[in-house]
C-alpha positions as CSV (number, residue, x, y, z in Angstrom):
1,M,-22.7,-28.5,-57.1
2,L,-21.7,-31.0,-54.6
3,T,-19.1,-32.5,-56.9
4,E,-15.4,-31.9,-56.1
5,A,-13.7,-28.9,-57.6
6,F,-10.3,-29.1,-56.2
7,V,-8.7,-30.4,-52.8
8,L,-7.5,-28.2,-50.1
9,F,-5.6,-29.2,-47.2
10,S,-6.3,-32.7,-48.0
11,A,-10.1,-32.1,-48.1
12,P,-12.4,-31.7,-51.1
13,V,-13.8,-28.4,-52.0
14,T,-17.0,-28.5,-53.9
15,W,-18.4,-26.1,-56.6
16,L,-21.1,-25.3,-54.3
17,E,-18.9,-24.0,-51.6
18,I,-17.0,-22.0,-54.1
19,V,-20.1,-20.1,-55.5
20,A,-21.3,-19.5,-51.9
21,F,-18.0,-18.2,-50.7
22,L,-17.7,-15.6,-53.7
23,L,-21.4,-14.4,-53.2
24,A,-21.0,-14.2,-49.3
25,L,-17.5,-12.3,-49.7
26,A,-19.1,-9.9,-52.2
27,C,-22.1,-9.3,-49.9
28,V,-20.2,-8.4,-47.0
29,A,-17.9,-6.0,-48.7
30,L,-20.9,-4.1,-50.1
31,S,-22.3,-4.0,-46.5
32,V,-19.1,-2.3,-45.3
33,Y,-19.7,0.5,-47.9
34,E,-23.4,0.6,-47.2
35,I,-24.4,-0.5,-50.6
36,H,-27.9,-2.1,-50.6
37,W,-27.1,-4.4,-53.3
38,G,-25.4,-6.7,-51.0
39,W,-28.6,-8.0,-49.5
40,P,-29.9,-9.9,-52.8
41,L,-26.3,-11.5,-53.0
42,A,-26.8,-12.5,-49.2
43,F,-30.0,-14.1,-50.2
44,V,-28.6,-16.5,-52.7
45,S,-25.4,-17.0,-50.8
46,S,-27.4,-17.9,-47.7
47,L,-29.5,-20.5,-49.5
48,L,-26.3,-22.1,-50.9
49,Y,-24.7,-22.4,-47.6
50,A,-27.8,-23.8,-46.0
51,W,-27.3,-26.6,-48.4
52,L,-23.6,-27.0,-47.8
53,F,-23.9,-26.9,-43.9
54,G,-26.7,-29.3,-44.1
55,A,-24.7,-31.9,-45.9
56,S,-22.0,-31.2,-43.5
57,K,-24.3,-31.9,-40.4
58,L,-23.9,-28.4,-39.3
59,Y,-27.5,-28.2,-38.7
60,G,-27.5,-25.1,-36.6
61,E,-25.5,-23.2,-39.1
62,G,-27.9,-24.7,-41.9
63,A,-30.7,-23.5,-40.2
64,L,-29.3,-20.0,-39.6
65,Q,-28.7,-19.9,-43.2
66,L,-32.3,-20.1,-43.8
67,F,-33.0,-17.4,-41.4
68,F,-30.5,-15.2,-43.1
69,A,-32.1,-15.5,-46.4
70,A,-35.5,-14.4,-45.0
71,T,-33.7,-11.6,-43.1
72,A,-31.8,-10.5,-46.3
73,L,-34.9,-9.4,-47.8
74,W,-36.0,-7.6,-44.6
75,G,-32.5,-6.0,-44.3
76,W,-32.8,-4.8,-48.0
77,W,-36.2,-3.3,-47.3
78,Q,-34.8,-1.6,-44.1
79,W,-31.8,0.0,-45.9
80,L,-34.0,1.3,-48.9
81,F,-37.1,2.5,-46.9
82,G,-36.6,2.1,-43.2
83,R,-36.3,4.9,-40.7
84,R,-35.8,5.6,-37.0
85,A,-38.2,7.1,-34.6
86,G,-38.4,10.9,-35.0
87,D,-36.8,10.8,-38.5
88,A,-38.4,12.9,-41.2
89,P,-40.4,10.8,-43.8
90,A,-37.5,11.6,-46.5
91,D,-34.7,10.5,-44.2
92,H,-32.9,7.0,-44.9
93,L,-31.8,4.7,-42.2
94,H,-28.5,6.0,-40.5
95,V,-25.8,4.4,-38.6
96,A,-26.3,4.7,-35.0
97,R,-25.3,3.1,-31.7
98,L,-27.5,1.0,-29.3
99,D,-28.0,2.6,-25.8
100,A,-26.4,0.8,-22.8
101,R,-29.7,-1.1,-21.8
102,S,-30.0,-2.4,-25.3
103,R,-26.5,-3.7,-25.4
104,W,-27.1,-5.8,-22.4
105,L,-30.5,-7.0,-23.7
106,A,-28.6,-8.1,-27.0
107,L,-25.9,-10.0,-25.0
108,A,-28.9,-11.8,-23.0
109,A,-30.5,-12.6,-26.2
110,W,-27.3,-14.1,-27.5
111,L,-26.9,-16.3,-24.4
112,A,-30.4,-17.4,-24.6
113,A,-30.4,-18.3,-28.2
114,W,-26.9,-20.2,-27.7
115,L,-28.3,-22.5,-25.1
116,A,-31.8,-22.9,-26.9
117,V,-30.0,-23.8,-30.2
118,A,-27.5,-26.3,-28.4
119,A,-30.2,-28.0,-26.6
120,L,-32.3,-28.5,-29.6
121,L,-29.3,-29.8,-31.6
122,L,-28.5,-32.2,-28.6
123,R,-32.1,-33.6,-28.5
124,Y,-33.0,-33.6,-32.1
125,S,-29.9,-34.1,-34.3
126,D,-26.6,-36.1,-34.5
127,S,-24.6,-32.9,-34.3
128,D,-21.1,-33.4,-32.7
129,V,-20.6,-29.8,-32.0
130,A,-23.9,-28.6,-30.6
131,F,-22.6,-26.0,-28.2
132,A,-20.1,-24.6,-30.7
133,D,-22.7,-24.6,-33.4
134,G,-25.3,-22.9,-31.1
135,F,-22.8,-20.2,-30.0
136,A,-22.1,-19.1,-33.6
137,T,-25.8,-19.5,-34.5
138,G,-27.0,-17.4,-31.8
139,G,-24.4,-14.5,-32.3
140,S,-25.1,-14.6,-36.1
141,V,-28.7,-14.1,-35.5
142,L,-28.0,-11.0,-33.3
143,G,-25.5,-9.6,-35.8
144,Q,-27.8,-10.0,-38.7
145,V,-30.6,-8.1,-36.8
146,L,-28.3,-5.3,-35.8
147,L,-26.8,-5.1,-39.4
148,G,-30.4,-4.7,-40.8
149,R,-31.1,-1.9,-38.6
150,K,-27.6,-0.3,-39.1
151,F,-26.5,-0.5,-35.6
152,I,-22.6,-0.2,-35.4
153,E,-22.4,-2.9,-32.9
154,N,-23.2,-5.5,-35.4
155,W,-19.6,-5.4,-36.5
156,L,-18.4,-6.2,-32.8
157,V,-20.6,-9.1,-32.8
158,W,-19.5,-10.3,-36.3
159,V,-15.8,-10.1,-35.2
160,V,-16.3,-12.5,-32.3
161,V,-18.5,-14.8,-34.4
162,N,-16.3,-14.9,-37.5
163,L,-13.2,-15.6,-35.3
164,F,-15.0,-18.5,-33.5
165,S,-16.3,-19.8,-36.8
166,I,-12.8,-20.0,-38.3
167,G,-12.0,-22.8,-35.9
168,L,-15.6,-24.6,-36.2
169,F,-15.3,-24.7,-40.0
170,A,-11.7,-25.9,-40.0
171,Y,-12.9,-28.7,-37.6
172,K,-15.3,-29.8,-40.1
173,A,-12.7,-29.4,-42.8
174,L,-14.4,-26.8,-44.7
175,W,-11.3,-25.0,-45.6
176,L,-12.6,-22.6,-48.1
177,T,-15.2,-21.5,-45.8
178,A,-12.8,-21.2,-42.9
179,L,-10.8,-18.9,-45.1
180,L,-13.9,-16.9,-45.9
181,Y,-14.5,-16.3,-42.2
182,V,-10.8,-14.9,-41.8
183,V,-11.5,-12.4,-44.6
184,F,-15.1,-11.8,-42.8
185,A,-13.4,-11.1,-39.8
186,A,-11.0,-8.5,-41.4
187,L,-14.1,-6.9,-43.1
188,A,-15.9,-6.7,-39.8
189,V,-13.0,-4.7,-38.3
190,A,-13.0,-2.5,-41.5
191,G,-16.8,-2.2,-41.3
192,W,-16.6,-1.0,-37.6
193,R,-14.1,1.7,-38.4
194,R,-15.7,2.9,-41.6
195,W,-19.1,3.1,-39.8
196,R,-17.8,4.8,-36.7
197,R,-16.8,7.6,-39.0
198,Q,-20.4,7.8,-40.1
199,L,-21.3,9.0,-36.5
200,P,-20.8,12.6,-35.2
201,Q,-17.4,13.0,-33.4
202,S,-18.5,14.5,-30.2
203,P,-19.5,11.8,-27.8
204,A,-22.3,13.9,-26.3
205,A,-23.8,14.2,-29.9
206,L,-23.8,10.3,-30.7
207,P,-27.0,9.0,-31.8
208,R,-28.1,6.2,-29.5
209,H,-31.2,4.1,-30.1
210,A,-32.8,1.1,-28.5
């Protein structure tokens, strides 16, 4: 899987990166349309990317992919059987917004995760992009949790993370993955726009949850 399939911008692209690329692209596209089959694809692609990032010394991103694999199973269960407080037993998990307090808590959690991951990488690894890796890792954890609970803010987090990650993966010469994150950023914008249409039009009627 780590053998070269072709060369892109003077850097080798492995079969591992190609397969992970295709599965990741499919799982995000399915998430935009709220199709739960994206989660098992996310599970497999995350394990493949954990392998790829570990081989590229992106340890924070590699560990993040293992987290993604675990939360993919959780997210699948949430989309199939999860409900919000006050929902009827027959209701399915619906798109909602975070309340103002929860948004601030989410940003604080991102900052804390960023600094914690960067500190761990600086101390226990030979990473040369500890703070950049930590920023993307912390934001990705937050985005994944919000996506699993169908909070629309997940797409805003993913826009920031994906745009930032394009530069990070380009620096590591993972050109196919950098291209994937360009597509991810576009899909995140599409996801935000589509999920926003799932909410009531009246601002006073928008469902808000912590």
